[in-house]
N, C-alpha and C positions, 0 to 999 in steps of 0.2 A: 041636853046631850052635849058632851064636850067635843069641840071641833078637833079634827086630827091635828097632830103637831105641825104638819106642813102648812095648814091653813091658819094657824094662830099667828098674830102679829109678832114680829121679831125685830131686834136691833142687830144690824150687821156692822161690825167695826173694821175700819181700815186704818192702819197705823203707818204714817209717813216716817221712814227711817233713812238715815244716810250719815256719811261722814259730816263733820261740822262744816258749815258755810258752803253747802252745795245747793241750797235754795228750797228747802222744804216749806218754809213759811210762805215764800213767794208763790210756789205751786199751789199751796193750800188756798191762798187768796183767789187764784185763778179758777180752781175747781169749785170753790164755794160761791164765787161771784160777790164777795164782800171782803172788806178789810178785817183781818184778824192778826193778833200777835204783833211783833215788832220786826222790822226788816232793817238790818245794817250789814255792811260789808266787813264783818269780823266774825271770829269764831265764838261759839257758845252764847249766842244772843238769846235763844230759847232755852229756858232752864227748867220748865215744868211742862208736862204733857197737857195739851188742851184739846178737848173734843168739841166738834161742831157738826150740826146736821147738814149733810150734803144733799139728801133727798128724803122725801117722806111719801108713802103711798096712801091712797084713800082708805086702805084697809088698816092703817095704823102702824105699818112697818117704818123703820127709820134706818137710813144709811148714815153712819157716823164716821167722820174723818178726823183722825187724831194727828195733830202736829206735835212732834216730840223733840226733845233735845238731841243734838248731834252726837255721834260717836266721838270719843277722844282716843284713849289708849285701848285699842281693841284687843290686843293680846292680854292685857290685864283684865279686861271685861270677860274674856273667855274663861280665864282662870276663876274669876269670881262666880260666874254662872255654874261652874262645876262644883261650887261649894253650896249650891242651893239646898236649903233645909238645915244647914249648919247654923246654930245660934250665934256663934262667933262671927261667921260670915254676915249674918243678918245685922249684928251690932255694928260691924265695920261699915256696912253699906248704909245703914240708916242714921248713924250718929257720927262715927269718926270721919268718914269721907265727906259728910255734909259740911263740916266745919274746917277740915284740913285740906280738902281737895274738891272744891265745889264742882268744877266741870266734870270730873269723873263721877261724882255723885249724881249729877244731872243725867249723864249717860245711862247710869243704872236705873234711873227713873224711867227712861225711855224703854229699857228692857222689861221693866216691871209692867209698863203699859201694854207692851206687846203680849206678855204672858196673860194678863188679866182681861184685856179689852179687844184684842185684834182677832178677827177671823182670817184676815189676809194682811200680810205686810207688803207695803209699797216701798221698795228699796230704790233710792235715787242714786244714779252715778252721773258724773260730770263729763259731758261730751266735749267740753273745752280743753280737757287734758287728754293725753295719750293713755290708752288702757295699760300700756307697759309701765307708765310712770306712777300709777295708782298703787303705791306700796302698801297702803292700808287695806287693800281690797280682800286679800286672802283671810286676814284675821276677822274682818267684818262678816264675810260669808260664813266663817266658822261659827261666829256668835249666832247668826241667824239659823244655822243648822242646829245648834244646841237648843235654841228656843222651840224648834219643832213646829213652827207655823208655816202655812203656805206662803210663798214669796213671789211677787211680781216685780221684775226689775224694770225701772223706768229710766230712759236716757234723757237727762235734762240739760239745759244750757246749750241747745243745739244752734242757737242764733236764728237769723231770719229763715223763713221757709226755703227749702232747697229742692232742686229737681229730685225725683224719686231715686235715681241711681246714686247720687251723692249721699243722700240720707241712708240708703240701704248699705252703702259701704261703711259708714260710721256704725250703724247698728250691728252689722256683721262682725266688725272688729271687736266691739264690746261683748257681743254674744259669745264669741270664741274665748274671750278672756274670762268671763264669769261662768261659762259652762252651762248656761241655761238661757231660755228665750228672753229677749230684751225688746221692750216696746218704746219707740220714740214718743216723748210727750214733753214739749218745752213749755215752761211756765210763762214765757213772754209771747210766744207765737204758736198757738195751737188753735185748732178749730173744734167745734162741738162734735164733728164726725169722728175726730181722733179720740175724744172723750168716750164716745161709744165703744171704740176699740178697747179702751181701758176697762170698761164694764164687762165686755166680753171676756177679757183675760181674768178678771176677778171671778166671774161666774164659773169659769172652767176650774179655778183653783179651790173653790168652796167645797166643803163636804156635802154629800148628797142631801142631808137633812136640812141644810140651810138654803138650798137653791130655790125652793118655791117662794120663800119670802123675798129673796133677792130678785127673782124674776118680776115680782110685783113692783119692787123698787125701780127696776130698770124700765118697766113700762111707764111708770110715772116720770122718770127722767126723760125718756124719749118723747113723751107727750109735751113736756115743758120745752125741750130743745126744739122740737119740730114746730111748736107754736111760735117760738121766737123767729125761726126761719121764715115761716109763712107770714108773720106780721111784718117782717123786713121786706118781703116781696110786695106786700100791700103798700108799704110806704114808697118803694121804688116805682111801683105802677102808678101811684098817684102823681109822683113827680114827673114821670115821663108823659102821662096823659095831659098834664097841664102844659108841658112844653110843646107837645104835638098840636094842641089846639090853640096855642097862643098866637095872637095876631096883633100887629101894630099898623094902624091905618096910615096911609100916605095922603098928603093933600092932592087935590085934583091936578095940580101942575107938576105932580111928582115925576112924570115921565120926562118932561123937559129938564127938570132938575137932575134926574138920574143921568140923562145923556150928557149934560154939562159936567156932572161929577166924573163920569167915565172918561170924558175928553180930558179933564184935568189929570186923571190918573195916567192916561196915555202920555200926556205931556211930561208928567213927572218921571215916567219910566224912560223917556227919551232925554231927560236932563233939562227940560224946559221949566221955566217958572210957572207957577199955577196958584190959583186962589186957594188958601188953606182953610177957609171958613167951612165948617161942617154944614152940609145941606140936609134936606129932609130924610134922605136915605140913611146917611150916617147916624142921624139922631134916632131914627127908627131902629137901626141895628143896635145902638147902645142901649136903647130902652129894652129890647128883647133880651139882650145879653145880661143886663143888670137884673132883670126878673129871674132869668135862669140861674144866675149866681146866687141871688137871695134864696131861691128855692133849694139850691144845692146845699147851702149852709144849713138851712132849717131842717132839711131832710136828713142830713148827716147827724145833726144833733139828736134827732129822734132815733136814728139807728144806734147811736152811742148809748142812749138811755135804754133801748130795748135789750141791749146786750149786757146790761148790768154794769156799765162803765160810768165813770165820772169824766167831766171835761166837756169842752165845746169845740165845734169845728172852727177853723180859721180860714183865711184866704188861701192857704196852701192846698186845700182840698179842691181848688178850682184848676188844678194843673192840666187835667185832661178835659178839653172842651171842644165844641164844634167850631170849625173855621168857615162854615158855609151857610149861607142864607138862600132862601128861594123867594122870589117876588111873585105874588099872586095878583093877576090883573089881566084884563082883556088885551091881547096883542094881535095885530094883524101881520100878514106876511111881509108887507113893505117895511114896517117899522122893525120887524125882526131882522131884516137884511142889514139895517144900519147897526143893530146890536151885534149881529153875527160877525160882520167884518171887523168891528172894533175889538170884540172879545178875543177873536182868534189871535190877533197880533199883540194884544196888550195884557193877556191873562197874567203872565209872570210879573209884569210891572205893577198891575193892579193889586195882586196879592202882596207883593213886597211893600207897597205903599200902605196898605191897610194894616199890615203887621207892624210897621214902624212908625205909623202916623199918629200914635197916641191913643188909638182906639183899643185900649186894653183895660182889663179890670184886675183886681187883686189875684195874686197867685198864678198868673199866666192866663187868665180868662180873656180870650181874644174875641173882640167884637169884629170878627172878620166879615168881609163882603165878597168872597170869591164866588163869581157867578156860575162857573162851571165851563169846562172845555167843550162847548156845544157849537155846532155849525148853525147857520142862519135858519135853515128849515127845521132842524132839530129843536132849536130854541123856541121857535114859533109853535111847533106841535106840543112842546112841553107846557107852554102857557095856555094854549087853546084847549087843552084837555080839561082845564079848570074853568068851566063855563058857569054862568049864573053869578058872577062876581060883579057887583055894581060899581065898586071902586077899588083901586089898587090898595094892597096891603102887603106887609112884610111878614113872613113866617119862616120857621126853621125848615130847611130842605130835608129830603129823605136821607141823604148821606150824613147830614148833621145829626138827625135823630138816631141813625144807626150808631154814630159816635157817642151820643148821650147814653144809649143803651149799653154800649161797651163800657163806658165810664161808670155806669150804675153797678154793673157786675163787679168791676174792679174795686169800687168803693165798698161793696158788700164784703168781698174777701178781706179787705184791709181791716174793717171793723170786726168781722167775725173771728179773725185770727189774733186779735189784740187781747192778750191776757191781762186780767185786772192786776196781777202782780207787778206790772210795769208802772202802775200809778195812773194818773189822769190821762185820758186818751189824747193823743196828738198825732197829726198826720205824719206818716213816714213814707219813704219810697217803697213801692211794692216791688217784689222780686221780678226780674225781667221775664222769666219764663211764664209768670202769670199772664202777662199781656198776650203772649202767643196762645196760651190756652183759651183765654177769653175770645180772641179773634177766631179761633177754630170753632168754638161753640156758637158764636154769633153767625158764622158762615153756615154751619150745619142747620141752623134754625132761621135763616134769613127769610125764607118764603113766608113763614107764619108771621114774622115780625113785620114784613112789608104789607101783609094782609091787614094787620092792625093799623099801620100808618095810612092805608087807603081809606080808613074811616075817620080821618082827623077833621073832617067837616062836621062830625057829630059832636055833641057836648062831651067834655072830658069825663063826666060820670058814666057815659055810655061806652067810652073807649077803655076805661080803666080795667074792667073785668078781663078783656082780651089780653091786655098787657100783663095783668097779674098772672094769667095762665101761661103766657109766654115766658115770663120771668121764672116761674116755678119750674117749668120744664128745662129752661136753659141753665138755671143755677143747679138743678139736680144733675144735669149732664156735666156741668163744670166741676162740681164737687166729686162726682164719680170718676172723672178723668184725673183729678188730683189724688184721690184716695180710692183706687179701684178695689182694694182689699176690704173696704168698708161700705161698698155701694149698697149692700142689702139694707142698711139703715135708712136709705133715702127712698125706698120704695113705699 
């Protein structure tokens, strides 16, 4: 029995079309997750249409993305298209223009690709120029109208991610200019959630008879993208679980050494001379911080690979780090009183000393030793809650772990938004508003996060599932807050 046409495997074609040198090949690399074609900052680099598989379904469907030559003289193109079917026009297009006007011939090849291969045209416009200055736009829209294929307009070259209001203003200006819906999708800085919005737009533009095959392709794309997201949260959960359970033992005489170290810090904060030799506490801090720095580099490398990017992390990924440590050890009220009196008056000096005393690692990784602004009784209760500790050891404090979780989410956003079209991955400054969004998400889910930190005396393998669930929930909330119009994809 022959399956219905809607159930038969199909190839859906998407043709990337634009004015020359707007970034089609760069966007194609980002959407495909691999390097194709040639990218140079000059006109007419792509001279032939090239097709590449963007997605394939288990049922045998194929989503094909075509990178095409750029438009040149669009007015002339419109006239040539009106000659379709004329033998003289065909001769001029296939022979004369090929040797006498190669860029114009390449543009005709793009139009032929649209006619023969495209179910939907993805037309790119350049956000880095004013819509009023795009003098070629009317002629190119006329060409697309003559071709008679559904068109989705993409706003490319937006620059770094922007707050939604700013992006909406750009999108609205271009939408008013082209007279049809416009979808922001930057080749350099886009997220997989935004790619889902592109597929939604394509599905809406397709003829009814092509939608069943496309729905199978979209399910396959969603499974792949969500798989990368979940694997990323696995990686971050592993890193955070290792940090939460990490301990650095201190020698038995560590308390006396720590009091001496704190006294030296107090003296330095008052401008007095002090012994500059690192003691057991500073060495333990450096050891913990170095392990955290190494784990951050290695984890970022794995995130980069998971997202289909090339390149490796460098010390610049260490810019956001914890400044606080907590000491685990048995403390009595009398000894706590000594600590409390010293910490209250010397906190600022101690922090300044540790930030400027050479206890740093690459890219701003601070091996800080800020004890915390606690009074004597509060400090004693904080330590006495951790009973059953035979010897003193150094561990990350809860505020430091919160900061590491904050940094993990920021790092995920940075990697997930890095388009392959930019070339090898390299650390960049994240948009300022991301930091605020992450802080809001961490605050909303702080109770669950602290419930996980409360289990840090368990092995890292036991803590990791709870952290993975927290990261999935928090990152889902974070992406939905950045892209509320696409939140359904995250459910």
